[in-house]
N, C-alpha and C positions, 0 to 999 in steps of 0.2 A: 532254445528259448526265445520268446518274442520280447522285443524291446517295447517299452511303453512309450507311446508318443507323448510329447509335452502338451498338456492341455492348454498352456497359455499362448501357444504358437498362433492360434487362430485369433486370440484376443489382440495380439500386437499387430497383426495384419489389419484388423478391424480399426484399431486405434490410428494406425497410420493413414488409413482411408478417411477417417474423421478429421484428422489433422490437415489432410490434402484438400478437403472439401471447399474451405474458403478460397484457396488459391484457385481452384478450378472455377468457382463462380466469378472471381474477379477477371480471369483470363477470358472466360466465356463472354462476360459482359463487355469487355474491351473489343473482342472480335465482332460482337453484335453491333457496337457503335460504329466500327470501321465499315461494316458490310451495309448498314443503313445509310452512312454517308456515301458510300459508293453508289448505291441506288439513287440517291438524291442527285449525285453529280451525273449519272447516266441519263436521268430524265430531262436534263437541260438541253436546249438546242444547240449550245456550243460550250466548249471548255477551253479556258485559257491555259497556255502552256506556262508551267512555273519557272522556265528557264528564260524564254524569250518573249513572253507575253502574247504570242499570236493566238488569235481566237480560232480554234479548231472546230468545225462543225461536227455534230454527232451523227447526223443523217447523211451519209455519203454512199456513193457506189463502192462497195467493198467486196473483197473476195474472202471467203471463209478458208482458214489454214487447214481445217479438218477434212472438208468435202470438197473444196475447190469451187463452189457455187459463187457466182458474182451476182449481187443484188443490190437494189438501193433500199437503204434502211439503216437502222442503228449498227454502227461498226463494232459494237460489243456483243451482238447476238445474231446467230444465224438461224433463220426460220426454216431452213431445210433439214439440217441435222441437229438443231437445238442446242448447239455449242455456245458456251459463254466465253467471252474474251476479257482478260483481266486488265488489259490496257491497249495502247496504240501508240504509234510514232506520231510525233508533232509534224505538221505539215511544211513548216518552215525550217526548223533547226534539226529535225529528225531524232530529237531526244524522246526516250520512252516516257509516256505519261500513264502512270498507273493509277486506275480507278477503283479497282477492288483489291482488297488485301490478298 
């Protein structure tokens, strides 16, 4: 004999998705705000360290961790392999400065 499937199973899954939708929107909006703030910080000419206050220039001679190319430009983007960096070390106190979430 075949067992009959519960016809309400799909309803409960749909209902859970509807309940989770506002949470997904709020978390997505928060991530969007953090990412836009990161782009705003990355477009500056320098970025102050939150720990020691040292003004770190954004355009320096930097090496890409992915492909190893050394070039002058933004320390957060490699034009060779198109890799994005999330942060960098402060030039004075060596603390990590996170720009992107």
